[in-house]
C-alpha positions as CSV (number, residue, x, y, z in Angstrom):
1,M,95.1,70.4,121.1
2,K,94.6,69.8,117.4
3,A,96.1,72.3,115.0
4,V,96.8,72.6,111.3
5,V,100.5,72.9,110.9
6,Y,102.5,73.9,107.8
7,K,105.5,71.6,107.3
8,K,106.8,72.4,103.8
9,P,105.4,73.4,100.5
10,Q,102.2,71.4,99.7
11,T,102.3,69.7,103.1
12,I,100.1,70.5,106.0
13,V,99.2,68.1,108.8
14,V,96.6,68.1,111.6
15,E,98.5,67.1,114.7
16,D,98.3,67.3,118.5
17,V,100.4,70.1,119.8
18,P,100.7,71.7,123.3
19,I,98.1,74.4,124.0
20,L,100.0,77.7,123.6
21,Q,99.5,79.4,126.9
22,P,98.7,83.1,127.0
23,D,101.3,85.6,128.2
24,A,100.4,88.2,130.8
25,D,99.0,90.6,128.1
26,Q,97.1,87.9,126.3
27,V,93.9,85.9,126.5
28,L,93.3,82.3,125.3
29,V,90.6,82.0,122.7
30,N,88.6,78.8,122.2
31,V,88.4,79.0,118.4
32,M,84.9,78.4,117.0
33,A,85.6,79.3,113.3
34,C,88.6,80.1,111.2
35,G,88.5,81.1,107.5
36,V,90.8,79.7,104.9
37,C,92.3,82.8,103.2
38,G,93.9,83.1,99.8
39,S,97.1,83.8,101.8
40,D,96.8,80.4,103.4
41,I,96.8,78.8,100.0
42,R,99.9,80.8,99.0
43,Y,101.6,79.6,102.2
44,Y,100.6,76.1,101.3
45,Y,102.5,76.5,98.0
46,G,105.6,77.9,99.7
47,E,105.1,81.6,99.3
48,N,105.1,84.1,102.2
49,P,102.4,86.7,101.3
50,W,102.8,88.7,104.4
51,A,106.5,89.4,103.7
52,L,105.7,90.2,100.1
53,H,102.9,92.7,100.9
54,T,104.5,94.4,104.0
55,L,108.2,94.0,103.6
56,G,108.4,94.0,99.8
57,R,110.5,90.9,99.7
58,A,110.3,87.1,99.6
59,E,111.0,85.2,102.8
60,A,111.1,81.5,103.6
61,N,108.3,79.9,105.7
62,R,108.8,78.2,109.0
63,S,108.1,74.5,109.3
64,D,106.3,74.8,112.6
65,M,103.7,77.4,111.6
66,I,100.1,76.9,112.7
67,L,98.0,78.5,110.0
68,G,95.0,80.7,110.2
69,H,94.5,84.4,110.9
70,E,90.8,84.9,110.2
71,F,89.3,83.5,113.4
72,A,86.7,84.1,116.1
73,G,85.8,82.3,119.3
74,V,85.2,82.5,123.0
75,V,87.7,83.7,125.6
76,S,88.4,80.8,127.9
77,A,91.3,82.1,130.0
78,A,93.5,85.1,130.6
79,G,97.2,85.3,131.2
80,G,96.9,88.3,133.4
81,A,94.5,90.5,135.3
82,A,93.9,92.8,132.3
83,G,92.1,90.0,130.4
84,S,90.0,88.5,133.2
85,G,87.1,90.8,132.4
86,I,86.4,89.3,129.0
87,I,86.5,85.6,129.9
88,G,83.4,84.0,128.4
89,K,83.0,86.8,125.8
90,R,82.6,86.2,122.1
91,V,85.5,87.9,120.2
92,I,87.1,88.4,116.9
93,A,91.0,88.4,116.8
94,I,93.0,91.1,115.2
95,A,95.9,88.8,114.2
96,Y,98.9,91.1,114.2
97,N,100.7,93.2,116.8
98,T,103.6,95.6,116.2
99,C,106.6,97.0,118.0
100,G,105.0,100.3,118.9
101,V,108.3,102.2,118.9
102,C,109.6,102.4,115.3
103,E,108.9,105.4,113.1
104,L,106.2,103.6,111.3
105,C,104.3,102.8,114.5
106,I,104.8,106.2,116.1
107,T,103.5,108.0,112.9
108,G,100.3,105.9,112.7
109,R,101.5,103.5,110.0
110,Y,101.9,100.5,112.4
111,H,100.3,98.2,109.9
112,L,103.6,98.4,107.9
113,C,105.8,97.8,110.9
114,R,108.9,95.6,110.1
115,E,108.8,94.0,113.6
116,T,105.3,92.6,113.4
117,R,104.2,89.5,115.2
118,H,101.5,87.9,113.1
119,I,99.2,85.1,114.2
120,G,98.9,82.5,111.5
121,H,101.7,84.0,109.4
122,G,104.7,82.9,111.5
123,A,106.2,86.4,111.5
124,G,108.2,87.7,114.4
125,W,107.9,84.9,116.9
126,G,111.5,84.0,117.4
127,D,112.6,80.6,118.6
128,I,109.4,78.8,119.8
129,A,108.2,75.3,119.1
130,Y,105.0,76.3,117.3
131,T,103.9,79.8,116.1
132,P,100.3,80.5,117.0
133,G,97.4,80.3,114.5
134,G,93.7,80.2,114.4
135,M,93.4,76.8,112.7
136,A,93.6,75.2,116.2
137,E,91.3,74.4,119.0
138,F,92.9,77.2,121.1
139,C,94.9,80.3,120.2
140,P,96.4,83.1,122.4
141,V,95.5,86.6,121.4
142,W,96.6,89.9,122.8
143,R,93.9,91.4,125.1
144,T,94.0,94.6,123.2
145,H,93.4,92.7,120.0
146,A,90.4,90.6,121.1
147,L,87.4,92.7,120.0
148,E,84.0,91.8,121.4
149,L,81.4,90.7,118.9
150,P,77.8,91.8,118.9
151,D,75.3,89.0,119.4
152,S,74.0,89.6,115.8
153,V,77.4,88.6,114.3
154,S,77.9,84.8,114.2
155,F,81.4,83.2,114.6
156,E,81.2,82.1,110.9
157,D,80.3,85.6,109.7
158,A,83.1,87.1,111.9
159,V,85.8,85.3,109.9
160,L,85.0,87.7,107.1
161,L,86.1,90.6,109.3
162,D,89.7,90.2,108.3
163,P,89.1,90.5,104.6
164,L,86.5,93.1,105.3
165,S,89.0,95.2,107.3
166,V,91.4,95.0,104.2
167,A,88.5,96.3,102.1
168,V,87.6,99.1,104.5
169,H,91.3,100.1,104.6
170,A,91.5,100.3,100.8
171,V,88.3,102.2,100.4
172,R,89.1,104.7,103.1
173,L,92.6,105.2,101.8
174,S,91.3,105.7,98.3
175,G,88.9,108.5,99.3
176,V,85.7,107.0,97.8
177,K,82.9,109.5,98.5
178,P,79.2,109.6,97.8
179,M,78.2,109.4,94.1
180,D,81.5,108.0,92.9
181,T,81.7,105.0,90.6
182,C,83.9,101.9,91.2
183,L,85.2,98.8,89.4
184,V,86.5,95.9,91.4
185,L,88.8,93.6,89.5
186,G,88.6,90.1,91.0
187,A,85.5,89.0,93.0
188,G,87.2,86.8,95.5
189,A,86.6,87.3,99.2
190,V,88.4,90.7,99.3
191,G,86.7,91.8,96.1
192,Q,83.3,90.9,97.5
193,C,84.1,92.9,100.6
194,I,85.2,95.9,98.6
195,I,81.9,95.8,96.6
196,Q,79.8,96.1,99.7
197,T,82.2,98.6,101.5
198,A,82.3,101.0,98.6
199,R,78.5,100.9,98.5
200,A,78.4,101.6,102.2
201,F,80.7,104.5,101.8
202,G,78.3,106.1,99.3
203,A,79.4,104.9,95.8
204,R,76.4,105.1,93.5
205,R,77.6,102.4,91.1
206,V,79.9,99.4,91.7
207,C,80.9,97.0,89.0
208,C,83.1,93.9,89.2
209,A,85.0,91.7,86.8
210,D,86.1,88.1,87.2
211,I,86.4,84.8,85.2
212,S,84.6,82.8,87.9
213,E,81.0,82.0,87.4
214,T,80.7,81.4,91.2
215,A,82.2,84.7,92.1
216,L,80.1,86.7,89.6
217,R,76.9,84.9,90.9
218,I,77.7,85.8,94.5
219,A,78.5,89.4,93.5
220,E,75.0,89.7,92.0
221,T,73.6,88.2,95.2
222,I,75.1,91.0,97.3
223,G,74.0,93.7,94.9
224,V,76.7,94.6,92.5
225,D,75.4,96.8,89.7
226,M,77.3,94.9,86.9
227,A,79.1,91.6,87.0
228,I,81.4,91.3,84.0
229,D,82.8,87.9,82.8
230,S,86.4,89.0,81.9
231,S,87.2,85.7,80.3
232,G,85.1,86.4,77.3
233,G,84.5,90.2,77.3
234,D,86.5,93.3,76.9
235,V,86.2,94.8,80.3
236,A,87.4,98.3,79.3
237,E,84.9,98.5,76.4
238,I,82.1,97.3,78.6
239,I,82.9,99.9,81.2
240,K,83.2,102.6,78.6
241,R,79.8,101.8,77.2
242,A,78.2,101.6,80.7
243,T,79.6,105.0,81.6
244,N,79.0,106.8,78.3
245,G,82.8,106.9,77.7
246,K,83.7,108.5,81.0
247,G,85.1,105.5,82.8
248,V,85.0,104.9,86.6
249,D,86.4,107.0,89.4
250,F,88.1,104.1,91.2
251,V,89.4,100.8,90.2
252,F,90.3,98.3,93.0
253,D,92.7,95.7,91.7
254,T,92.7,92.5,93.6
255,V,94.2,90.3,90.8
256,G,97.2,92.2,89.5
257,L,97.9,95.0,87.0
258,A,100.0,92.7,84.8
259,D,96.8,91.2,83.3
260,A,97.0,93.0,79.9
261,R,93.5,91.8,79.0
262,L,92.0,94.3,81.4
263,R,93.7,97.3,79.7
264,P,93.6,98.9,83.1
265,F,93.9,102.6,82.7
266,T,91.4,102.9,79.9
267,T,88.7,102.2,82.5
268,L,89.7,105.2,84.6
269,S,88.0,108.6,84.3
270,P,90.1,111.7,84.3
271,G,91.4,112.2,87.9
272,G,90.5,108.6,88.6
273,C,92.5,106.4,91.0
274,W,93.8,102.8,90.5
275,V,94.1,101.1,93.9
276,N,96.4,98.1,93.9
277,L,96.0,95.4,96.6
278,V,98.3,92.9,95.0
279,A,102.0,92.2,95.7
280,A,103.7,89.9,93.2
281,D,106.9,89.6,91.2
282,D,105.0,90.1,87.9
283,T,106.0,93.1,85.8
284,A,103.3,95.5,85.1
285,V,103.6,97.5,81.8
286,Y,102.0,100.8,81.2
287,S,102.9,104.1,79.6
288,Q,103.2,107.6,81.2
289,M,100.3,108.6,78.9
290,D,98.1,106.1,80.9
291,L,98.5,108.5,83.8
292,S,97.5,111.6,81.9
293,S,94.6,113.8,83.2
294,E,95.8,113.3,86.8
295,R,95.0,109.6,86.9
296,R,96.8,108.0,89.9
297,I,98.1,104.7,91.1
298,M,98.1,103.9,94.9
299,C,98.7,100.8,96.9
300,S,96.9,99.5,99.9
301,A,98.4,96.9,102.2
302,N,96.9,95.2,105.2
303,S,94.5,97.1,107.5
304,Q,94.5,99.1,110.7
305,Y,92.8,98.3,114.0
306,D,89.9,100.7,113.5
307,D,89.2,99.1,110.1
308,Y,88.0,96.1,112.1
309,L,85.7,98.2,114.2
310,I,84.2,99.7,111.1
311,G,83.8,96.2,109.7
312,I,81.9,95.1,112.9
313,K,79.6,98.1,112.6
314,L,78.9,97.4,108.9
315,M,78.0,93.8,109.8
316,E,75.9,94.8,112.8
317,S,74.0,97.5,110.8
318,G,73.2,95.1,108.0
319,K,75.3,97.1,105.4
320,F,77.6,94.0,104.9
321,N,76.1,90.6,104.2
322,A,78.6,87.8,105.0
323,K,76.3,84.8,104.5
324,P,76.4,84.5,100.7
325,L,80.2,84.5,100.8
326,I,80.5,81.5,103.2
327,T,80.1,78.4,101.0
328,H,81.8,75.5,102.7
329,R,82.5,74.3,106.3
330,F,84.8,71.6,107.5
331,G,85.9,70.2,110.9
332,I,89.6,70.5,111.7
333,D,90.3,66.9,110.9
334,D,89.3,67.6,107.3
335,A,91.6,70.6,106.9
336,Q,93.2,69.1,103.9
337,K,89.8,68.8,102.2
338,A,89.2,72.5,103.1
339,F,92.4,73.4,101.4
340,D,91.6,71.2,98.4
341,V,88.3,73.0,97.9
342,M,90.0,76.4,98.1
343,M,92.6,75.3,95.6
344,D,89.8,74.3,93.1
345,K,87.2,76.9,94.0
346,E,85.3,77.0,90.7
347,R,84.8,73.3,90.5
348,H,83.4,73.3,94.0
349,G,81.5,76.6,93.8
350,A,83.6,77.9,96.7
351,M,84.1,81.4,98.0
352,K,84.9,81.4,101.7
353,V,85.8,78.1,103.3
354,V,85.6,77.9,107.1
355,I,87.2,75.4,109.4
356,L,85.3,74.7,112.7
357,P,88.0,73.5,115.1
358,N,85.5,72.8,117.9
359,S,82.6,71.5,115.9
């Protein structure tokens, strides 16, 4: 089968590799669509974002890693009897599985498990020739992690379920409730998902800030209340004026607190919460006074299994619109072009780039 394989920093190749056969607890998915995530670009440049976000440390990447964790397709085979009932079904893959026995798993925090095996991220697979990924014609997925898709959700739309699950997790963790106000910093794919999720959870006003004209235009398309160009405007002052000096109840940071131009905590209302979704080595500077009036910082990492289910229901109900976010499509042979577009998103007017392995 054809697969997109990471070899070394700034080197990926499309090559023929053996079809990775499913174990007894897995099914084989004929991949119809796979998103190129910002994490994939970080892998391309030699970072390991999963280790940074989950383990809190930098780790080297394998040179035999098939990329891709945002993928959907049709179950074509089963490794055991448990999966035989969904052969021929349309599914979205939850791309990670955990040990199930550590303290984090047993206490319901399995998305932080240190022994995770992650499709498309190369984590936890041991000594095998190629680690599985969704940027391939076929990919094995655990039966328990292949969720059936409603007919109303296309394969291309379904690749947004991974970033949507991250957004659902962050919004649920934060405690957004009806009539709250939110600011989303960064209107990339996750930011766009947070905008729509916060609205679905009852937020009465959602604003976003970005330097990308493309991102701001798409945010307006999906119904953001205010799209702020942070390259030329004072975000904090704009938010203050828009809220009569109160500030917003929640800030969701998808770009990094270290960006001093955003003057982050001046946008928060008393009792407000700053939700950080970024893991990087940058140093963030703020004073203890910034946290006065019971302002809070919290971090959100990854997502949990039921966040995917909520994401599917948001899509099925029409409360989440994926189509404006999908801007480019490529066959698997043009994977390098897909990455090139993602690495220069503004020039190409790109948001979510999708690879179609079986087009």
